[in-house]
KOLKE-782241 format. One record per atom (N, C-alpha, C, O): x, y, z; atom name; residue number from 1. Coordinates in nm, 2 decimals, padded with zeros to 4 digits, always signed. Atoms other than C-alpha are relative to their C-alpha. Layout:
! residues N
ATOM       c1       c2       c3   site   pos
ATOM        X        Y        Z     CA   NUM
...
END
This chain:
! residues 84
ATOM       c1       c2       c3   site   pos
ATOM   -00.12   -00.04   -00.08      N     1
ATOM   -01.44   -02.15   +01.88     CA     1
ATOM   +00.10   -00.12   -00.02      C     1
ATOM   +00.07   -00.23   -00.03      O     1
ATOM   -00.11   +00.10   +00.01      N     2
ATOM   -01.10   -02.33   +01.85     CA     2
ATOM   +00.01   -00.09   +00.12      C     2
ATOM   -00.01   -00.04   +00.23      O     2
ATOM   -00.02   +00.09   -00.11      N     3
ATOM   -01.05   -02.64   +02.05     CA     3
ATOM   +00.14   -00.05   +00.02      C     3
ATOM   +00.17   -00.10   +00.13      O     3
ATOM   -00.14   +00.04   -00.02      N     4
ATOM   -00.69   -02.71   +01.99     CA     4
ATOM   +00.10   +00.11   +00.02      C     4
ATOM   +00.07   +00.23   -00.02      O     4
ATOM   -00.09   -00.11   -00.03      N     5
ATOM   -00.39   -02.52   +02.11     CA     5
ATOM   +00.06   +00.06   -00.13      C     5
ATOM   +00.07   +00.18   -00.14      O     5
ATOM   -00.06   -00.06   +00.13      N     6
ATOM   -00.25   -02.48   +01.75     CA     6
ATOM   -00.11   +00.08   -00.07      C     6
ATOM   -00.07   +00.18   -00.13      O     6
ATOM   +00.11   -00.08   +00.06      N     7
ATOM   -00.59   -02.35   +01.63     CA     7
ATOM   -00.01   +00.13   +00.06      C     7
ATOM   -00.03   +00.23   +00.00      O     7
ATOM   +00.01   -00.13   -00.07      N     8
ATOM   -00.60   -02.09   +01.90     CA     8
ATOM   +00.12   +00.09   -00.03      C     8
ATOM   +00.10   +00.21   -00.05      O     8
ATOM   -00.12   -00.07   +00.03      N     9
ATOM   -00.24   -01.99   +01.82     CA     9
ATOM   -00.02   +00.06   -00.14      C     9
ATOM   +00.02   +00.18   -00.17      O     9
ATOM   +00.02   -00.05   +00.13      N    10
ATOM   -00.34   -01.95   +01.45     CA    10
ATOM   -00.09   +00.11   +00.00      C    10
ATOM   -00.08   +00.21   -00.08      O    10
ATOM   +00.10   -00.11   -00.01      N    11
ATOM   -00.63   -01.73   +01.54     CA    11
ATOM   +00.07   +00.13   +00.05      C    11
ATOM   +00.05   +00.24   -00.01      O    11
ATOM   -00.08   -00.11   -00.04      N    12
ATOM   -00.39   -01.50   +01.73     CA    12
ATOM   +00.09   +00.06   -00.10      C    12
ATOM   +00.10   +00.18   -00.13      O    12
ATOM   -00.09   -00.04   +00.11      N    13
ATOM   -00.14   -01.50   +01.45     CA    13
ATOM   -00.07   +00.07   -00.11      C    13
ATOM   -00.03   +00.18   -00.16      O    13
ATOM   +00.08   -00.06   +00.11      N    14
ATOM   -00.40   -01.42   +01.19     CA    14
ATOM   -00.05   +00.14   +00.04      C    14
ATOM   -00.05   +00.23   -00.05      O    14
ATOM   +00.05   -00.14   -00.05      N    15
ATOM   -00.54   -01.13   +01.40     CA    15
ATOM   +00.12   +00.10   -00.01      C    15
ATOM   +00.10   +00.21   -00.05      O    15
ATOM   -00.12   -00.08   +00.01      N    16
ATOM   -00.18   -00.99   +01.42     CA    16
ATOM   +00.03   +00.04   -00.14      C    16
ATOM   +00.05   +00.16   -00.17      O    16
ATOM   -00.03   -00.02   +00.14      N    17
ATOM   -00.12   -01.03   +01.05     CA    17
ATOM   -00.11   +00.09   -00.06      C    17
ATOM   -00.08   +00.18   -00.15      O    17
ATOM   +00.10   -00.08   +00.05      N    18
ATOM   -00.46   -00.87   +00.98     CA    18
ATOM   +00.02   +00.14   +00.03      C    18
ATOM   +00.00   +00.23   -00.05      O    18
ATOM   -00.03   -00.14   -00.04      N    19
ATOM   -00.37   -00.56   +01.18     CA    19
ATOM   +00.11   +00.06   -00.08      C    19
ATOM   +00.11   +00.17   -00.12      O    19
ATOM   -00.11   -00.05   +00.08      N    20
ATOM   -00.04   -00.53   +01.00     CA    20
ATOM   -00.04   +00.03   -00.15      C    20
ATOM   +00.00   +00.13   -00.20      O    20
ATOM   +00.04   -00.02   +00.14      N    21
ATOM   -00.20   -00.57   +00.66     CA    21
ATOM   -00.09   +00.13   -00.01      C    21
ATOM   -00.08   +00.20   -00.11      O    21
ATOM   +00.09   -00.12   +00.00      N    22
ATOM   -00.46   -00.30   +00.75     CA    22
ATOM   +00.09   +00.13   +00.01      C    22
ATOM   +00.06   +00.23   -00.06      O    22
ATOM   -00.09   -00.11   -00.02      N    23
ATOM   -00.17   -00.07   +00.86     CA    23
ATOM   +00.07   +00.04   -00.14      C    23
ATOM   +00.08   +00.15   -00.17      O    23
ATOM   -00.07   -00.03   +00.13      N    24
ATOM   +00.01   -00.11   +00.53     CA    24
ATOM   -00.10   +00.05   -00.11      C    24
ATOM   -00.06   +00.14   -00.18      O    24
ATOM   +00.10   -00.04   +00.10      N    25
ATOM   -00.31   -00.08   +00.32     CA    25
ATOM   -00.04   +00.15   +00.02      C    25
ATOM   -00.06   +00.22   -00.07      O    25
ATOM   +00.04   -00.14   -00.04      N    26
ATOM   -00.40   +00.24   +00.51     CA    26
ATOM   +00.11   +00.10   -00.04      C    26
ATOM   +00.08   +00.21   -00.10      O    26
ATOM   -00.12   -00.09   +00.03      N    27
ATOM   -00.05   +00.39   +00.46     CA    27
ATOM   +00.00   +00.01   -00.16      C    27
ATOM   +00.03   +00.12   -00.20      O    27
ATOM   +00.00   -00.01   +00.15      N    28
ATOM   -00.08   +00.31   +00.08     CA    28
ATOM   -00.10   +00.09   -00.04      C    28
ATOM   -00.08   +00.18   -00.13      O    28
ATOM   +00.11   -00.09   +00.04      N    29
ATOM   -00.41   +00.48   +00.05     CA    29
ATOM   +00.03   +00.14   +00.03      C    29
ATOM   +00.00   +00.24   -00.05      O    29
ATOM   -00.03   -00.13   -00.04      N    30
ATOM   -00.29   +00.78   +00.24     CA    30
ATOM   +00.11   +00.06   -00.09      C    30
ATOM   +00.09   +00.18   -00.13      O    30
ATOM   -00.10   -00.05   +00.09      N    31
ATOM   +00.02   +00.81   +00.02     CA    31
ATOM   -00.06   +00.03   -00.13      C    31
ATOM   -00.02   +00.13   -00.20      O    31
ATOM   +00.06   -00.03   +00.13      N    32
ATOM   -00.19   +00.79   -00.29     CA    32
ATOM   -00.08   +00.13   +00.00      C    32
ATOM   -00.08   +00.20   -00.10      O    32
ATOM   +00.08   -00.13   -00.02      N    33
ATOM   -00.42   +01.07   -00.16     CA    33
ATOM   +00.10   +00.12   +00.00      C    33
ATOM   +00.07   +00.22   -00.06      O    33
ATOM   -00.10   -00.11   +00.00      N    34
ATOM   -00.11   +01.28   -00.09     CA    34
ATOM   +00.05   +00.03   -00.14      C    34
ATOM   +00.06   +00.15   -00.18      O    34
ATOM   -00.06   -00.02   +00.13      N    35
ATOM   +00.03   +01.22   -00.43     CA    35
ATOM   -00.11   +00.07   -00.09      C    35
ATOM   -00.07   +00.16   -00.17      O    35
ATOM   +00.11   -00.06   +00.08      N    36
ATOM   -00.31   +01.30   -00.60     CA    36
ATOM   -00.02   +00.15   +00.03      C    36
ATOM   -00.04   +00.23   -00.06      O    36
ATOM   +00.01   -00.13   -00.04      N    37
ATOM   -00.33   +01.62   -00.40     CA    37
ATOM   +00.11   +00.09   -00.05      C    37
ATOM   +00.09   +00.20   -00.10      O    37
ATOM   -00.12   -00.07   +00.05      N    38
ATOM   +00.02   +01.72   -00.50     CA    38
ATOM   -00.01   +00.02   -00.15      C    38
ATOM   +00.03   +00.12   -00.21      O    38
ATOM   +00.02   -00.01   +00.15      N    39
ATOM   -00.06   +01.65   -00.87     CA    39
ATOM   -00.10   +00.12   -00.03      C    39
ATOM   -00.08   +00.20   -00.12      O    39
ATOM   +00.10   -00.11   +00.02      N    40
ATOM   -00.37   +01.88   -00.84     CA    40
ATOM   +00.06   +00.13   +00.02      C    40
ATOM   +00.03   +00.23   -00.05      O    40
ATOM   -00.06   -00.13   -00.03      N    41
ATOM   -00.16   +02.15   -00.68     CA    41
ATOM   +00.12   +00.03   -00.08      C    41
ATOM   +00.18   +00.14   -00.08      O    41
ATOM   -00.12   -00.01   +00.09      N    42
ATOM   +00.13   +02.09   -00.92     CA    42
ATOM   +00.13   +00.04   +00.08      C    42
ATOM   +00.20   +00.13   +00.04      O    42
ATOM   -00.12   -00.03   -00.08      N    43
ATOM   +00.40   +02.09   -00.64     CA    43
ATOM   +00.05   -00.13   +00.06      C    43
ATOM   -00.03   -00.21   +00.10      O    43
ATOM   -00.06   +00.12   -00.06      N    44
ATOM   +00.64   +01.83   -00.51     CA    44
ATOM   -00.03   -00.13   -00.07      C    44
ATOM   -00.03   -00.23   +00.00      O    44
ATOM   +00.04   +00.12   +00.07      N    45
ATOM   +00.53   +01.58   -00.77     CA    45
ATOM   +00.11   -00.10   -00.01      C    45
ATOM   +00.08   -00.22   +00.01      O    45
ATOM   -00.11   +00.09   +00.02      N    46
ATOM   +00.87   +01.43   -00.83     CA    46
ATOM   +00.04   -00.08   +00.13      C    46
ATOM   +00.05   -00.20   +00.12      O    46
ATOM   -00.04   +00.07   -00.12      N    47
ATOM   +00.96   +01.36   -00.47     CA    47
ATOM   -00.12   -00.09   +00.05      C    47
ATOM   -00.09   -00.20   +00.10      O    47
ATOM   +00.11   +00.08   -00.04      N    48
ATOM   +00.61   +01.23   -00.39     CA    48
ATOM   -00.02   -00.12   -00.09      C    48
ATOM   -00.07   -00.23   -00.05      O    48
ATOM   +00.00   +00.11   +00.09      N    49
ATOM   +00.63   +01.01   -00.70     CA    49
ATOM   +00.09   -00.11   +00.05      C    49
ATOM   +00.05   -00.23   +00.06      O    49
ATOM   -00.10   +00.10   -00.05      N    50
ATOM   +00.94   +00.83   -00.56     CA    50
ATOM   -00.06   -00.06   +00.13      C    50
ATOM   -00.05   -00.18   +00.15      O    50
ATOM   +00.05   +00.05   -00.13      N    51
ATOM   +00.78   +00.80   -00.21     CA    51
ATOM   -00.12   -00.10   -00.03      C    51
ATOM   -00.13   -00.20   +00.03      O    51
ATOM   +00.12   +00.08   +00.03      N    52
ATOM   +00.45   +00.66   -00.36     CA    52
ATOM   +00.04   -00.13   -00.06      C    52
ATOM   -00.01   -00.23   -00.02      O    52
ATOM   -00.05   +00.13   +00.06      N    53
ATOM   +00.63   +00.40   -00.57     CA    53
ATOM   +00.06   -00.08   +00.10      C    53
ATOM   +00.04   -00.21   +00.10      O    53
ATOM   -00.06   +00.07   -00.11      N    54
ATOM   +00.83   +00.30   -00.27     CA    54
ATOM   -00.11   -00.07   +00.09      C    54
ATOM   -00.09   -00.19   +00.13      O    54
ATOM   +00.11   +00.06   -00.09      N    55
ATOM   +00.51   +00.25   -00.06     CA    55
ATOM   -00.07   -00.11   -00.07      C    55
ATOM   -00.11   -00.21   -00.01      O    55
ATOM   +00.06   +00.10   +00.08      N    56
ATOM   +00.35   +00.06   -00.34     CA    56
ATOM   +00.08   -00.13   -00.01      C    56
ATOM   +00.03   -00.24   +00.01      O    56
ATOM   -00.09   +00.11   +00.00      N    57
ATOM   +00.65   -00.17   -00.37     CA    57
ATOM   +00.00   -00.07   +00.13      C    57
ATOM   +00.01   -00.20   +00.14      O    57
ATOM   +00.00   +00.06   -00.13      N    58
ATOM   +00.65   -00.22   +00.00     CA    58
ATOM   -00.12   -00.09   +00.03      C    58
ATOM   -00.12   -00.19   +00.09      O    58
ATOM   +00.12   +00.08   -00.01      N    59
ATOM   +00.29   -00.33   +00.00     CA    59
ATOM   +00.00   -00.13   -00.08      C    59
ATOM   -00.05   -00.23   -00.03      O    59
ATOM   -00.01   +00.12   +00.08      N    60
ATOM   +00.35   -00.57   -00.28     CA    60
ATOM   +00.09   -00.10   +00.05      C    60
ATOM   +00.07   -00.22   +00.05      O    60
ATOM   -00.10   +00.09   -00.05      N    61
ATOM   +00.66   -00.72   -00.12     CA    61
ATOM   -00.06   -00.07   +00.13      C    61
ATOM   -00.02   -00.18   +00.16      O    61
ATOM   +00.06   +00.06   -00.12      N    62
ATOM   +00.46   -00.78   +00.20     CA    62
ATOM   -00.12   -00.09   -00.03      C    62
ATOM   -00.18   -00.16   +00.05      O    62
ATOM   +00.11   +00.08   +00.04      N    63
ATOM   +00.18   -00.95   +00.00     CA    63
ATOM   -00.13   +00.06   +00.03      C    63
ATOM   -00.24   -00.01   +00.02      O    63
ATOM   +00.12   -00.07   -00.03      N    64
ATOM   -00.08   -00.69   +00.09     CA    64
ATOM   -00.08   +00.02   -00.13      C    64
ATOM   -00.20   +00.00   -00.13      O    64
ATOM   +00.06   +00.00   +00.13      N    65
ATOM   -00.15   -00.63   -00.27     CA    65
ATOM   +00.08   -00.08   -00.10      C    65
ATOM   +00.20   -00.11   -00.08      O    65
ATOM   -00.07   +00.09   +00.10      N    66
ATOM   -00.07   -00.85   -00.57     CA    66
ATOM   +00.10   +00.08   -00.08      C    66
ATOM   +00.08   +00.21   -00.10      O    66
ATOM   -00.11   -00.07   +00.07      N    67
ATOM   +00.24   -00.76   -00.77     CA    67
ATOM   -00.05   +00.06   -00.13      C    67
ATOM   +00.00   +00.17   -00.17      O    67
ATOM   +00.06   -00.06   +00.12      N    68
ATOM   +00.03   -00.70   -01.09     CA    68
ATOM   -00.08   +00.13   +00.04      C    68
ATOM   -00.08   +00.22   -00.04      O    68
ATOM   +00.07   -00.12   -00.05      N    69
ATOM   -00.19   -00.46   -00.89     CA    69
ATOM   +00.10   +00.11   +00.03      C    69
ATOM   +00.07   +00.23   +00.00      O    69
ATOM   -00.10   -00.10   -00.03      N    70
ATOM   +00.12   -00.28   -00.77     CA    70
ATOM   +00.06   +00.06   -00.13      C    70
ATOM   +00.08   +00.18   -00.13      O    70
ATOM   -00.05   -00.05   +00.12      N    71
ATOM   +00.26   -00.25   -01.12     CA    71
ATOM   -00.10   +00.09   -00.07      C    71
ATOM   -00.07   +00.19   -00.13      O    71
ATOM   +00.11   -00.09   +00.06      N    72
ATOM   -00.08   -00.11   -01.24     CA    72
ATOM   +00.00   +00.13   +00.07      C    72
ATOM   -00.02   +00.24   +00.01      O    72
ATOM   +00.00   -00.13   -00.07      N    73
ATOM   -00.08   +00.15   -00.96     CA    73
ATOM   +00.12   +00.08   -00.03      C    73
ATOM   +00.11   +00.21   -00.04      O    73
ATOM   -00.12   -00.08   +00.03      N    74
ATOM   +00.28   +00.25   -01.03     CA    74
ATOM   -00.01   +00.06   -00.14      C    74
ATOM   +00.03   +00.18   -00.16      O    74
ATOM   +00.02   -00.05   +00.14      N    75
ATOM   +00.19   +00.29   -01.40     CA    75
ATOM   -00.10   +00.12   +00.01      C    75
ATOM   -00.07   +00.22   -00.06      O    75
ATOM   +00.10   -00.10   -00.01      N    76
ATOM   -00.11   +00.50   -01.31     CA    76
ATOM   +00.06   +00.13   +00.06      C    76
ATOM   +00.04   +00.24   +00.01      O    76
ATOM   -00.05   -00.12   -00.06      N    77
ATOM   +00.08   +00.74   -01.08     CA    77
ATOM   +00.11   +00.06   -00.08      C    77
ATOM   +00.13   +00.18   -00.09      O    77
ATOM   -00.10   -00.05   +00.09      N    78
ATOM   +00.37   +00.77   -01.33     CA    78
ATOM   -00.07   +00.08   -00.11      C    78
ATOM   -00.02   +00.18   -00.15      O    78
ATOM   +00.07   -00.06   +00.11      N    79
ATOM   +00.12   +00.86   -01.60     CA    79
ATOM   -00.06   +00.14   +00.05      C    79
ATOM   -00.05   +00.24   -00.02      O    79
ATOM   +00.05   -00.13   -00.06      N    80
ATOM   -00.04   +01.13   -01.37     CA    80
ATOM   +00.11   +00.10   +00.02      C    80
ATOM   +00.10   +00.22   +00.00      O    80
ATOM   -00.12   -00.09   -00.03      N    81
ATOM   +00.31   +01.27   -01.28     CA    81
ATOM   +00.04   +00.06   -00.13      C    81
ATOM   +00.08   +00.18   -00.13      O    81
ATOM   -00.04   -00.05   +00.13      N    82
ATOM   +00.39   +01.31   -01.65     CA    82
ATOM   -00.10   +00.11   -00.05      C    82
ATOM   -00.06   +00.21   -00.11      O    82
ATOM   +00.10   -00.10   +00.04      N    83
ATOM   +00.06   +01.49   -01.72     CA    83
ATOM   +00.00   +00.13   +00.08      C    83
ATOM   -00.05   +00.23   +00.03      O    83
ATOM   +00.01   -00.12   -00.09      N    84
ATOM   +00.10   +01.73   -01.42     CA    84
ATOM   +00.10   +00.10   -00.05      C    84
ATOM   +00.11   +00.21   +00.02      O    84
END
C-alpha cells in the first residue's frame, strides 16, 4: 500500500485512466463488430467505414492503441469494405 500522499494520488489517477482506457477500447471493439456485421449483411458499409476509422483514430490519439496498430486496423477495415 502507498505510504506517501503523492503515491496515493497516483493510484487514484491510474485507476481513473484505466477506466477511461477500458471505455475507449470497448467502444473500439463494439464499432469493429458493428462494421463486420454490416460487411456480412452488405448494408451501410460506407457510413460505418467512416465511423469505424474515426473511432480507431480516436483510440490512437488517446494512446489506447499504438498508432501503427491503428493504421493496421484501418487498412484491414478498408480492405474489407472494398471486398464487400
